[in-house]
ROTOR-406884 format. One record per residue (C-alpha): residue number from 1; chain; x, y, z; residue in three letters. Coordinates in steps of 0.2 Angstrom, whole numbers, plus 5000, padded with zeros to 4 digits. Layout:
# ROTOR-406884
   num   cadena     px     py     pz   residuo
   NUM        A      X      Y      Z       ala
...
# end
This chain:
# ROTOR-406884
   num   cadena     px     py     pz   residuo
     1        A   5000   5005   5074       met
     2        A   4992   5013   5058       pro
     3        A   4992   5031   5055       leu
     4        A   4976   5040   5061       pro
     5        A   4963   5045   5048       ile
     6        A   4959   5064   5050       his
     7        A   4941   5069   5046       tyr
     8        A   4940   5088   5047       pro
     9        A   4921   5088   5044       ile
    10        A   4919   5076   5059       leu
    11        A   4929   5087   5070       arg
    12        A   4919   5102   5064       gly
    13        A   4903   5094   5068       leu
    14        A   4908   5089   5086       ile
    15        A   4904   5106   5093       leu
    16        A   4886   5108   5085       pro
    17        A   4882   5089   5089       val
    18        A   4888   5091   5107       ala
    19        A   4879   5108   5109       gly
    20        A   4863   5100   5102       met
    21        A   4864   5086   5115       ile
    22        A   4867   5098   5129       leu
    23        A   4853   5109   5123       leu
    24        A   4841   5095   5123       leu
    25        A   4846   5090   5141       gly
    26        A   4845   5108   5147       val
    27        A   4828   5111   5138       gly
    28        A   4821   5095   5146       thr
    29        A   4827   5099   5163       ser
    30        A   4821   5117   5161       gly
    31        A   4803   5112   5157       tyr
    32        A   4803   5100   5171       gln
    33        A   4808   5113   5183       trp
    34        A   4798   5128   5176       leu
    35        A   4782   5120   5171       glu
    36        A   4782   5104   5182       ala
    37        A   4781   5093   5166       met
    38        A   4784   5075   5166       pro
    39        A   4801   5070   5158       pro
    40        A   4793   5064   5141       val
    41        A   4782   5079   5139       asp
    42        A   4797   5090   5144       ala
    43        A   4808   5081   5131       phe
    44        A   4794   5083   5118       tyr
    45        A   4792   5101   5121       met
    46        A   4811   5103   5119       thr
    47        A   4812   5094   5103       val
    48        A   4798   5103   5094       ile
    49        A   4805   5120   5101       thr
    50        A   4823   5117   5095       val
    51        A   4818   5110   5078       ser
    52        A   4806   5125   5076       thr
    53        A   4792   5113   5071       val
    54        A   4780   5119   5085       gly
    55        A   4766   5107   5084       phe
    56        A   4758   5115   5099       gly
    57        A   4762   5117   5117       glu
    58        A   4759   5102   5129       val
    59        A   4750   5114   5140       lys
    60        A   4750   5133   5142       pro
    61        A   4766   5140   5147       leu
    62        A   4770   5153   5161       ser
    63        A   4780   5169   5157       thr
    64        A   4796   5161   5163       ala
    65        A   4792   5146   5152       gly
    66        A   4789   5157   5136       arg
    67        A   4805   5166   5139       val
    68        A   4814   5150   5141       phe
    69        A   4806   5143   5125       thr
    70        A   4813   5159   5116       val
    71        A   4830   5155   5122       gly
    72        A   4829   5137   5116       leu
    73        A   4823   5143   5098       ile
    74        A   4838   5155   5097       val
    75        A   4851   5143   5103       ala
    76        A   4844   5129   5091       gly
    77        A   4844   5141   5076       gly
    78        A   4862   5146   5080       ala
    79        A   4867   5128   5081       leu
    80        A   4858   5123   5065       thr
    81        A   4866   5137   5056       ala
    82        A   4883   5132   5061       tyr
    83        A   4880   5114   5057       phe
    84        A   4874   5119   5039       leu
    85        A   4889   5131   5037       lys
    86        A   4902   5118   5042       thr
    87        A   4894   5105   5030       ala
    88        A   4893   5117   5016       ala
    89        A   4911   5122   5017       glu
    90        A   4916   5103   5018       phe
    91        A   4906   5098   5002       phe
    92        A   4910   5114   4992       leu
    93        A   4928   5113   4995       ser
    94        A   4929   5095   4988       gly
    95        A   4937   5089   5004       glu
    96        A   4925   5075   5005       trp
    97        A   4931   5068   4989       arg
    98        A   4949   5068   4995       ala
    99        A   4944   5060   5011       gln
   100        A   4934   5046   5002       leu
   101        A   4950   5043   4990       asp
   102        A   4961   5042   5006       gln
   103        A   4949   5030   5014       gln
   104        A   4949   5020   4998       lys
   105        A   4968   5019   4997       arg
   106        A   4969   5014   5015       arg
   107        A   4957   5000   5012       thr
   108        A   4967   4994   4997       met
   109        A   4982   4994   5008       leu
   110        A   4975   4983   5021       thr
   111        A   4970   4971   5008       lys
   112        A   4988   4970   5000       leu
   113        A   4998   4954   5002       ser
   114        A   5013   4947   4994       asn
   115        A   5017   4964   4987       his
   116        A   5033   4975   4986       val
   117        A   5036   4991   4995       ile
   118        A   5046   5003   4985       val
   119        A   5054   5017   4995       cys
   120        A   5058   5032   4985       gly
   121        A   5051   5038   4969       tyr
   122        A   5066   5046   4960       gly
   123        A   5073   5040   4943       arg
   124        A   5076   5022   4950       val
   125        A   5061   5020   4960       gly
   126        A   5050   5026   4946       arg
   127        A   5058   5013   4934       glu
   128        A   5055   5000   4948       val
   129        A   5037   5004   4949       ala
   130        A   5035   5003   4930       his
   131        A   5043   4986   4930       glu
   132        A   5033   4979   4944       leu
   133        A   5017   4985   4935       arg
   134        A   5023   4976   4919       ala
   135        A   5026   4960   4930       glu
   136        A   5008   4962   4937       lys
   137        A   5015   4962   4954       leu
   138        A   5006   4973   4968       pro
   139        A   5016   4986   4976       phe
   140        A   5015   5002   4986       val
   141        A   5027   5017   4985       val
   142        A   5033   5027   5000       ile
   143        A   5040   5045   4997       asp
   144        A   5042   5061   5008       lys
   145        A   5039   5073   4993       asp
   146        A   5020   5078   4992       pro
   147        A   5022   5083   4973       glu
   148        A   5029   5065   4970       lys
   149        A   5015   5057   4979       ile
   150        A   5003   5067   4968       thr
   151        A   5012   5061   4952       arg
   152        A   5012   5043   4959       ile
   153        A   4994   5043   4962       arg
   154        A   4990   5051   4945       asp
   155        A   5000   5036   4937       ala
   156        A   4988   5024   4946       gly
   157        A   5000   5018   4959       tyr
   158        A   4996   5016   4978       leu
   159        A   5007   5028   4988       ala
   160        A   5010   5034   5006       leu
   161        A   5018   5051   5010       gln
   162        A   5031   5049   5024       gly
   163        A   5048   5043   5029       asn
   164        A   5051   5025   5024       ala
   165        A   5064   5023   5038       ala
   166        A   5049   5026   5050       asn
   167        A   5042   5009   5055       glu
   168        A   5024   5017   5056       ile
   169        A   5024   5020   5038       tyr
   170        A   5031   5003   5034       leu
   171        A   5018   4994   5044       lys
   172        A   5004   5004   5036       glu
   173        A   5012   4999   5019       ala
   174        A   5009   4981   5025       gly
   175        A   5027   4976   5028       ile
   176        A   5021   4961   5038       met
   177        A   5012   4954   5023       arg
   178        A   5025   4960   5009       ala
   179        A   5035   4949   4999       arg
   180        A   5050   4961   4997       gly
   181        A   5056   4979   4999       leu
   182        A   5066   4990   4987       val
   183        A   5076   5004   4995       ala
   184        A   5078   5016   4981       ala
   185        A   5080   5033   4989       val
   186        A   5094   5044   4982       asn
   187        A   5104   5045   4998       ser
   188        A   5114   5030   5003       asp
   189        A   5112   5035   5022       ala
   190        A   5093   5035   5021       glu
   191        A   5094   5018   5012       asn
   192        A   5104   5011   5026       val
   193        A   5091   5017   5039       phe
   194        A   5077   5010   5028       ile
   195        A   5085   4993   5027       val
   196        A   5089   4993   5046       leu
   197        A   5071   4997   5050       thr
   198        A   5063   4985   5038       ala
   199        A   5075   4971   5043       arg
   200        A   5070   4974   5061       gly
   201        A   5052   4972   5057       leu
   202        A   5053   4957   5045       arg
   203        A   5069   4946   5047       pro
   204        A   5063   4935   5033       asp
   205        A   5059   4949   5020       leu
   206        A   5068   4950   5004       thr
   207        A   5077   4968   5003       ile
   208        A   5085   4975   4988       ile
   209        A   5094   4991   4991       ala
   210        A   5101   5005   4979       arg
   211        A   5119   5012   4982       ala
   212        A   5127   5026   4973       asn
   213        A   5145   5023   4981       tyr
   214        A   5154   5007   4982       glu
   215        A   5159   5010   5001       asp
   216        A   5140   5010   5005       ser
   217        A   5138   4992   4999       glu
   218        A   5146   4984   5015       ser
   219        A   5135   4995   5026       lys
   220        A   5119   4991   5017       leu
   221        A   5123   4972   5018       leu
   222        A   5127   4973   5037       arg
   223        A   5111   4983   5039       ala
   224        A   5101   4968   5032       gly
   225        A   5100   4970   5013       ala
   226        A   5100   4954   5003       asp
   227        A   5106   4962   4987       arg
   228        A   5114   4979   4983       val
   229        A   5112   4987   4966       ile
   230        A   5123   5001   4958       phe
   231        A   5112   5009   4945       pro
   232        A   5127   5019   4937       tyr
   233        A   5138   5003   4937       arg
   234        A   5124   4993   4928       ile
   235        A   5121   5007   4915       ser
   236        A   5140   5008   4911       gly
   237        A   5141   4989   4908       arg
   238        A   5126   4989   4897       arg
   239        A   5132   5004   4887       met
   240        A   5149   4995   4884       val
   241        A   5140   4979   4880       thr
   242        A   5129   4988   4867       met
   243        A   5145   4995   4860       met
   244        A   5156   4979   4858       val
   245        A   5143   4965   4859       arg
   246        A   5127   4972   4851       pro
   247        A   5119   4955   4848       his
   248        A   5121   4950   4866       val
   249        A   5114   4967   4872       ala
   250        A   5099   4964   4860       asp
   251        A   5096   4946   4868       phe
   252        A   5097   4953   4886       leu
   253        A   5084   4966   4881       asp
   254        A   5073   4953   4874       glu
   255        A   5074   4942   4890       val
   256        A   5073   4957   4902       thr
   257        A   5057   4964   4895       his
   258        A   5066   4979   4888       ala
   259        A   5057   4976   4871       gly
   260        A   5040   4969   4866       asp
   261        A   5046   4951   4864       gln
   262        A   5038   4937   4874       glu
   263        A   5054   4928   4879       leu
   264        A   5057   4928   4898       leu
   265        A   5070   4922   4910       val
   266        A   5061   4916   4926       glu
   267        A   5065   4906   4942       gln
   268        A   5053   4892   4946       val
   269        A   5053   4884   4963       trp
   270        A   5051   4865   4964       leu
   271        A   5038   4859   4977       ala
   272        A   5040   4843   4986       gln
   273        A   5023   4838   4978       thr
   274        A   5029   4841   4960       ser
   275        A   5029   4826   4949       pro
   276        A   5046   4832   4943       leu
   277        A   5055   4829   4959       val
   278        A   5066   4814   4958       gly
   279        A   5067   4814   4939       gln
   280        A   5082   4818   4929       thr
   281        A   5082   4833   4918       leu
   282        A   5082   4821   4903       gly
   283        A   5067   4811   4910       gln
   284        A   5057   4827   4913       ala
   285        A   5060   4831   4895       asp
   286        A   5055   4849   4898       leu
   287        A   5062   4855   4881       arg
   288        A   5050   4844   4871       asn
   289        A   5035   4844   4883       arg
   290        A   5035   4863   4886       leu
   291        A   5048   4870   4874       asp
   292        A   5057   4877   4890       ile
   293        A   5076   4879   4891       thr
   294        A   5083   4876   4908       ile
   295        A   5098   4888   4910       leu
   296        A   5103   4884   4928       ala
   297        A   5098   4876   4944       cys
   298        A   5100   4882   4962       arg
   299        A   5099   4868   4974       ala
   300        A   5091   4869   4992       ala
   301        A   5109   4870   4999       asp
   302        A   5113   4885   4989       gly
   303        A   5124   4877   4976       gln
   304        A   5121   4883   4958       val
   305        A   5123   4872   4943       asn
   306        A   5126   4883   4928       thr
   307        A   5127   4869   4915       his
   308        A   5113   4857   4919       pro
   309        A   5114   4841   4909       gly
   310        A   5102   4828   4906       ser
   311        A   5108   4818   4920       glu
   312        A   5105   4831   4933       met
   313        A   5092   4825   4946       ile
   314        A   5078   4838   4950       leu
   315        A   5076   4839   4969       cys
   316        A   5063   4847   4980       ala
   317        A   5065   4865   4986       asp
   318        A   5077   4869   4972       ser
   319        A   5075   4883   4959       his
   320        A   5076   4881   4941       leu
   321        A   5081   4896   4930       val
   322        A   5071   4894   4914       ala
   323        A   5070   4903   4897       leu
   324        A   5053   4903   4888       gly
   325        A   5037   4913   4884       thr
   326        A   5026   4919   4898       arg
   327        A   5014   4905   4894       glu
   328        A   5028   4892   4894       gln
   329        A   5034   4898   4911       ile
   330        A   5017   4898   4918       gln
   331        A   5015   4880   4913       ala
   332        A   5032   4875   4920       leu
   333        A   5027   4884   4937       ala
   334        A   5011   4874   4938       arg
   335        A   5020   4858   4935       leu
   336        A   5034   4862   4947       ala
   337        A   5021   4866   4961       glu
   338        A   5011   4850   4958       gly
   339        A   4996   4859   4952       arg
# end
């Protein structure tokens, strides 16, 4: 169930609007009873009295009718003043702009599909968001800290303030339409709860979880994470690689978007309708046709061929790990999908 949208201005206007409706009813009934007016005439008298327009009485009023009219004028003036005060406070405070922004964000959330949900906007979550933007993948960030939410929105990202382990916020973030979730909260225990909740809502969702301690890996995997990442372990390995194998490190930076190079390593799915299906890698001749290098192939049964030769047969529902520029990868993807 989506979170309720609160509109203080609407709540503030409930009283004067309800009061005005009640006043019109009381005025109509009063003129009917005191002056024996028909319902239409009584309603007309009430409207021109409450609105202080005063076009003229339908008929001369009795003393009781005049006293009743004065009461209607005073009550109508008070309600109008309260209405104007509430509206002025709303617009002068800028709250209307905040509510319009909130409604815009919620509308954007309802339109999101095939996106990634990033839980936590610490050092790791921030880098995940930056990389997702670089990949031009839609995403939404969930975090409990209101200051972080402000920074996230200032950076131009979609964000929800709340506990990502609560299924209400995950549903509002569009988990039923998402392609994946990244649990990047600094606490391993919180990440376990996030993964458990997300897996319960979407058994087929791809979930990547962050872990600070090695003994948390088994817990996260049992909770439903597909992959567990240790940021400190990865950082340590990269530092050592830069120290003892700097050229390898430069290559890895190049193919993982760390620099400004165009070379990418990407996985491409082979659809059954692809003209490549049934051909050998040599027959497909992807190196000459698209200037693409095939690094590995993961078959539909999960077996991985890390040294694909020219005799390897390309099968449907397998994944090719390819090296090339963005344009070359996109051309391969279109060919692999049969477009």
